[in-house]
N, C-alpha and C positions, 0 to 999 in steps of 0.2 A: 573367946572369939566366936563370932557367929559362924554358922555353916552355910555355905553357898555352893551352887553349881554354876559352872560357866557353860551355857547352852549356845551353840552356834546360831548366829542370826539367820533367820529365813529372809526372804525378799521383803515381806511386809515390815518386819522388825528393822531391817536395814533402812527402808525409806523413812521410817519414823526417827531412827537414830540420826540419819543424815540431816534431816530437816533441823532437828534440835542441835546437833553438833556444829553445823554451819552457822547458826544464829549465835550460839555460845562462843565459838572461836572468834567471830567478828566482834562481839561485845567485849571479850577478854582483851583483844588486841587494842580496841579503842580505850578501854579502861586503863590499860597499861601505858598508853601514850605512844605505842608503836605505830598505830594507824590513825588516820583521820576517820571520822564517822562517815563522811561522804565516800561512798564506794567500798566501804568495809565489807558489806555482805557479798558483793560480787568478788572481791578479793579472796574471801574465805571460801566461796564456791569454787573458785579456780584452784585453790590449794587442794581441796578435797577431790576435785576432778583429776588433778595430777597424781595424787597419791593413790586413789582408788579408781583407776580407769575402768575396771571390770567390776565395780561394786564389791559385794561380799566375795566374789570369785577371783578377786585380784591375787595373783600368786604371792606367797610369803606374807600375807596380811591375814590376821586372825581377829574376827569380830564376834563378840559374844554378848548375850543378854546375861546379867547377873540375877540368878534365881535363888530366892531364899525361902525354902519350905512353903508354909502356908501363906507367907506374904506375897509369893509370886515374883514377878519381874520387879526388881528394885533398882535396876540400873543397867549400865553397859560398860563394856571394856574392849578396847581395840589395841592390838600390838602388831608390830611388823618385825620380821627377821631380815637381817641384812649382814653383809660381810664387810668388815673393815680390815684391810690388810689380809691376813689369813685367819682372822677370828670372826666367827659367827656371833652375832649379838642380837638382842631384842631391844626395840624402842617402843615404849608405851606412848601411843599417840593420844589416847583419850580414855579417861575413866570418869564415870558419872554415876552417882547415886542419887536418885530422884529425891527432891526435898522432903517429901513425907517419910522417907526411910533413912534419913541421915542420922548420924551419931548413934548408930547401933552396931557398928563394927563390920558392916558389910563391905566397905572398901578394903579394909585390911584383910578380910576373909577372901575377897576376890583376888587380891595380890598373892595370897598364899596359894590359891588354886592355880593362878597363872604361873607362879614360880615352879610348881610341880610339873606343869606342862613343859615349861622351858627347859628344866633339868632333863626331862624325858627326851627332848630334842637334842641333847648333848650340848646345850648352851649354858654358859656360866656367867653371863654378864647381861644386865638389864639397865637400860638408861631411860630417862624421860626428861621432859621440860616442864617447869612450873613457873607461872607468872609471879613476879615479885610481890604483887599485892594479895596473892592467895596464901595467906599465912596459915590457914587451916590445913591446906594440902601439904605445905612445907612441913608442918609439925607431924602429920601422918607419915610422910616419907622418911623423916628423921627417925621416928619410932620404928619403922620397918627396916632401918639400917642403910638407907640411901645417903650417899655423901654428896655434897656440893663440889663439882669439879670446875666450874667457871661461873663468872658473873658477866652479864652484858650490861653496860652502863649507857645512859642517854642523857644529854643535857639539851634542853630546849632553850633557844636563844630568841 
């Protein structure tokens, strides 16, 4: 497995991340059939504004650049800590490895680094969402031990 560091995003890195993440989330929702293309970007922006009202300083949200030795910044990772009932959990909101750096083990290494952080917080449960059409991500998560706990189904009429 590749070795990476998770480096907290500074304001400049956050702005670049936010721009790319808003576009990607809108595209993923349109590709999946959840959203219409018209208004998707605005809807995505509203989602990010709600989740990260204070940007990278939003409490309980952790935003990182994935840094891999000489390769430098190869992607980003964002997770949030929340409480459900009496159990503290983590939700992975976004993980991205830039196209030029994919298929080198960086995402798996970033998840391993994140899991160490999460354990240090005393948390023992991580969840995430993956779009059904993203079979590559699904395969990665299965290799990392994530289990499917529900399916959302849609039928267009």
